[in-house]
N, C-alpha and C positions, 0 to 999 in steps of 0.2 A: 242836595236839591231833591225834593220830592218828585216822584214819577208823575203825579198828576199836575205838576207845575211846568212840566216840559212843554214848550210850545210846539205844536205838530201843525204841519201844513194841512189846510183844508182840502179834502179830495175835490178834484175838478172833473168836468165832463169833457170827453173828447169823442170826435167822430173820425173813424178810419175811412179813407176814401179809396175808391178803385181807380184804375187808370184813366177813366173818363171823368173823374171828379165827383162821383156819386157816392153818397154814405153807404157803406157796407155794414157797419157795426158801430155801436155806442159803448163807451167804457167810462167808468169812473176811477180815476187814478190819483195818487198822492203826488206824483211827480209827472211833468210833461213827458210824453212818449218820445223816443228818439226815432230819427228817420223822417222820411217825407210822408206825404199822403195822410196827415193828421191835421185837424182843425179843433180848436176849443169851441164848444157850444155851451149854452146856458144850462140845459138839463137833459136828461136821458128820455126824451120824448120819442117813442118808437115810431111816430108818424114821420120822423126825419129820415128813416131808412129808405133808400132809393132816391132820395132827393138830391139834386145837384148842390154843390158847396155854396153857391150864391143864394140858395133858398134855405139854408140851415139857419137856426136861430143862434146868432153869435152870443158868446159869453159877455156878461156885463164887466167892462173893464175898469169901472170907477175905482175899485179897491185893489188893483193889481199894481205891482211894482213895474218899473220900466222894462226889466228883463223879461218878464213874463208876457207883457203885452207886445214887446218887440218880437218874441219868439212866435206869438200867434200870428202877427201880421206877415212874418216871412214865410210861414207855413201855409197860409191860405192861397189856394190856387183857384183861378176862375174856372167855372164849370164848362165854359165853352172851349177852353184850350185843351189840347191833348197833353197829358202829363208824362213826363219821361219816366221810364222804369228803371 
């Protein structure tokens, strides 16, 4: 098999949240990050930094498989609730 024919996963954008559920940083990663306090977002728009999780622009889930969309929904935390550390 040729190296250019190997299917690679498309990088996705993720927001790292603080303990209050606000966006601390934005990352583009090939695989979903491990741990809590991460949500998938549509793009790396720096205007999202400092915003609560419920105001972040969510990723378009139309082309994702069930495991990725399930991961995203289990990781999203409401901005108004205090997140455990």
